[in-house]
N, C-alpha and C positions, 0 to 999 in steps of 0.2 A: 754618210755613215756606211761602212763596208758591211757586207753580209757574208759571214763565214759560218760554217757548221762544224768544222774539224775541232775548233777550240771554242767551247761555249763559255765565254768569259762571264756572262751574266749568271750562268749556273754555278760557276766556280765561286763567284762572290757570294751568292746565296748560301752555298754549302759551307763556306768558311764562316759566314755570319752565324749559321746554325750551330756549328761546332763550338764557337766561342760562347754562344748563348746556352748551349747544352751544359757546358762546364759550370756556368753560373747557376743554371737550374739545378744541376746535380748537387752543387755546394749548398744551395738554399734548402733543398730537400734533406740533405744529410744533417744540417744544423737543426732543422725542425724535428727530425727523427730521433737524434741523440740528445738534444738539449744542450749541446756544446758548440760553441763557436769555433773552437780549435779541436779538430779531430785527428789531425796529423801535423807533422812539422811544416808541411807546405802551406798550411792555412795561416800560420803565424809563428815562425821559428823562435823569435825572441819571446813572444807571449807564452809559448809552450815551456820554455826554460824557466821563466818567471813563475808560471803557475805550478810547475813541478816543485820548485823550491818552497812555494807557499803550502803546497800539499804536505810536504815533509814537515813543515812547521806545525801545521794544523794537527796532523796525526800525532806528532810528538807532544803537542800541548794537551790533546785529549788524553793521551796515556799518562801525562804528568798529573792531570786531574785525578785519574784513577790511582796513581801512586800516592798522592796526597791523602786520598780517602783511605787507602790501605794503611798509611802511616797513622792516621787518626784511629783506625780500628785496632792497630797493634798497641798504641799507647792507652787506649781505653781498656784493653785486656790487662795491661800492666797495672794501670791505676786501679782497676777493679780488684786485683789481688792485694794491693796495698790498702784498700779500704778494709778488707778483712783483717789484715795485719793490725791496722789501727784499732779495730774493735777488740781484738785479742789483747793488745797492749793496754787498753782501757780496763779490761777485766783483770789483767795481771796486776795493774796498779791498785785496783780495788782489793784484790786478795792481799797484796803487800800491806796496805793500810790496815786491813783487818788483823793481819798477823802481828803488826807492830803494837797492838793493844795487849796489855798484860793480863787481860781477863781470859786469855787463851792458855790452855795447858800445852805441854810439849807435844802431846798426841794431837791436839787441835792444830798446832802449827804444822806438824808433819802432814796432816790431812790436807791443809790448805796448800802446802808445797807440792803435793801430788798433782793438783790441778794446775798450779803455776808452771811446773816443769813440763806438763803435757802441752800447755799452750806455747811454751818456748819451742818445743819440738815441732809443733804444727807451723809456727812462723817460718822456721828454716825449711820445713818440707814444702810449703807453698813457694818459697823462694827458689827451691831447687827444681820444682816440677811445673811451674807456670810456663806454658809454651804458647807461641803463636806461629802458625805455619810450620810446626815441627821444630822450632828453635826455642831454646831456653832464653827467656828475656830478662830474668831477674837475678841470675847467679853468675853473670860475667863470663860466660863460656861460649855462647853460640852466635848471638846476633851482633852484627857490626864488626868493628875491628878495635884493637886496643887503642885507647885514647892517648894523646900526648899532651905535654904542657902547653903546646901551641893551639890546641883545639878545645876539647872538652875536659882536659885534665887527666893526669895519670891515675890509673886504677879504674877509670870509667870505661864503658864500651861506647865508642863513637859510632852512633847509628845515623847514617846519611839517607835522607829522603830526597830522591830525585824529583824535583818539582819544576823542571824546565824542559824545553824541547831540545836543548843543546847540552853538551858535556859539562859536567861539574856545576850545574845549576842546582844546588842542593841546600837543604836545611839540616843542620846538625843538631842532635840531642845526645846528651851524655846520660847513659843508664848505669847506675851504680850497682854494686853487688849487695843484695839483701840477705844472702845466705851466711850461715855460720855453723860450725860444728858444735854439737852438744855433749860430745864425749860419751863414755860408757857409765851407766849408773852403777852404784855400788850394789853388791849382793850381800844381804845380811849374813852375819856369822852368829852361831849360837852354840853354847856348850852347857852341859849340866853338871852340877855338883850333887852327887848322890851320897848322902851321909848315912843312909840306912845300911846296916851290916858292916860298917867300917869302924875300926877302933880308933876314935879320936879322944880318948880319955885324957883329961887335963888340957885339951887344946883350947887356947884363948886368943892367940894372935894369928891372923891369917893374911895371906897376900895372894893376889892374882895378877897375871900379866895380860894386858890387852894391847895388841900391837907391840910396841917397844916400851910401853909404860907399865911399871909395876905399881899396883895400888894396894896399900896396907889397910887392914880393918881389924878391930878388936871387939870382942863381945864382953859384956859386963861380968858374967860368971862362966868359968871354964866348963866345958862339957864333962859331965860327971862320969860316964862310963859307956861301954858299948852295948847299950840296950836300945830297942826301938823307940821307947818313950824319950830317952835322953837324946837320941838322934833327931827327933822332931823338935824338941826343945832347943837344941843347939842350932838346927836349921832355921828356926824362927828368929833367934837372936842374930844369927849370921846374915839372914836376909836384910834386916834393917841396917846392920853395920856396913855390909857391902854396898847396899844401895846408896847410903849416905856418903860413903867414901868415894865411890865411883862418880856419883853425880856432882860432887863438890870438886872434882878434878877437871881443870880447864880442858875442853875438847871432848869430854866424856859425859856431858850433861844429858845426852839422849840415850845412853846405854840403859836398857831395861833389866831389872832384876825382879824375878817373880818366884813364888814357891808353891809347891804342891806337896804336902806332907813333909818328908825329910829330903825332898829333892828341890834344889835351887836351879833356876834357868837364868842364864845371863845371855842377853841378845844385843848385838851391836849392829845398828842399821848401816853403819859406814863400812862394814865388812872386814874390820881388823881381826886378826887371829886372837882367840881367847885361849890362853895356855898357862902353864907353870903355876898351878895352885899349890900353895904350901900351907902347913899348919904348924904352930909352935906353942909350947907351954908359956906360962907367964914369964918365965926366966929366959924365954926365946930358945930353949933347947927343942930340937925337932921332934915332931910327932909323925911317925911313919904310918901312913894309911894307903892301902892299895886300892886302885881302881875308883878313886873318888871323882876325878874330872873326866868327862866323856864329851867328845865333839859331836854335835848334832848336825851342824852345817858349817862348812869351812869358810864360805863367803869369799868376797873379793872386794878390794877397795875400788872406789870410783876412779875412772881414768878421765882426767880433765881434758876438755877440748883445747886445741891450740887457739891462741888469740886471733881474731879476724884481722885481715889486712887493715892497715891504718886508713885506707881509702874506702873501706866498706861502710855501709850505712850503720850497722850495729857494731861499731868499734869505739875504742877510747872510752869516754864517759858514758857512751850509749850502748856498751856491750852487754849482752844478756847471757852469754854462754856460761858464765861462772857465777850467776846470781841464784839465790834461794831465799826462802822466807821461813826457814826452820827456827830462827831466833829473832828476837826484837832487833838486834844489831843488823842481821842480814836483811830483815824486812825494810829497815830504814835505808840501807844501801840500795836495795832493789827499787824503792820508790824513786830515788834520785836517778838511777839508771834508766828506768822506764820513762820518766819525764823527758830525759835527753833523747831516748829512742823515739818517743812521739814527735819531738821537734825535728829529728832527722828525717823521719818518714814524711812529715808534713812538708818539709822543704822539697823532697823529691816529688811528692804529689803536685806541689805548686809548679815545679819545673815541667812535669808532664802536661798539666793543664794549660800552661802558657803555650807550649809547643802545639798542643792540639788546636787551640784557638788560632795560632799563627798558620797552621796547615789549612784550617778551614778558610781563612781569608785568602791564602795563596791559591787554593782550589777555585775560589770565586773569581779571583783575578785571572787565572789561567783560562777559565771558561769565557770570560769577557774578551780576552785577547784572541782566543780561538774563534769566537764569533765575529770579531772585526776582521780578522785575517781571512775568514771564509767569505765575508762580504767583498773584500778586496779581490780575492781570487775570482769571485763570481763576475766581477766587472770585466776581467780579462778572459775568462774561460767560457762562461755560459752564453747561450744563445739569447739574443734580444729578439723575442718573438714578433714584436711589432715590425722591426726592421726586416727580419727574415721572411715574414709572410708577405710584406710589400715586395721584396725582391722575388719571391716565388711567383706572385701574380704578374710582375713585370716580365719575367723570363718566360712564363707560360704564354703570355700574349705575343711576345716576340717570336717564340717558337712556332706558334700558329701562323703568324704573319710570314715568317721566313719560309715555312713550308709552302704557303700559297705562292710566294714569289719564285721559289724554285720551280714550282709547276709552270708558272708563267714564262720563266726563262727557257724551260725545255720546250714550251709550246711555240715560242717565237721562231725557232729553227724550221718549223713546218712551213713558214711563209716562203722559204726558198723554193719549195716545190712549184709554186706558181710561175716561177721564171722558166721552168723546164717544160711547161705546157705549150 
């Protein structure tokens, strides 16, 4: 065996062994410190790519779970609004059944209709104002996109809930339009007939025009002369005659005729103009009387709302915008319409409930998939501490041994000095 000192081969072998061992030691310590088996691409290039794809899936799945829960929250908001609509429709039906009973006077039915119309307005107000995250969800304007015949149907809003980690993994629900216009209510018109101080001597036949209809009335005995007492007597007879004639005319059953002294008041809740009062003798020759008719309130006719779209919830046989319960016939119509409206609302509520249940199951499935994908990623990415600690102990022992061997390799060259003595 040659003895050389210029190239210490044994020392080089020991140093190289130490370098290799130090890399293994460093890797084991890094894995134990971070908890990850793959800390950079050099650790496992293919494993890094696979684990990154799995990470994208896991984070997408977790967000999809949140999306599904948000969808349930939105539908709960919508369905909560329709619960109140259902309660109001039940009350409206109750009022209509009450109004259909002939034990009610005209004034009773008008009072019932006041509540009925207010409930109608509240239904459409709720439909127009119910929001989730700043979006109107019941009036077909904000949430989702317009539906087509190929998805949720024309006239509905196609609301897509993203319940997957990848593109177009959605659950669709069609939300219909619950809103409708109620139009403008009529402003009552009123005029007064003041017979006091007016010469209506021999007047027996009278006529008054309401809207475009002229209604005729006659009193039994002509007014005798232009005295206050005769004016009151004539007004009393004319009150009964006018009320009977007006209320017996179709469409004018609810026009009110009242009297105070010699002054008659004629009031039309539908807002039609009251005009053109005339008086005539028994032979129908005119009686001229100045300043008899005076307008108290000009009024205005109701402006009907346009019919809802055919695809809206309250449309067709379920429309509410043109219903009232002011007469028995109107009340019976309202009962049928409200029944159909209840069915339409129940159908939409059933759809919302079914989708809410579906979203709940979808969220549970997504959670399960995310859990299993996380377990798979862990097998690739995470540190096996039993294996890593064993490797750490092995490399530490080798490090200590190689350090000792390096010292021995360096010490052996000292033996050459004995040859020089």
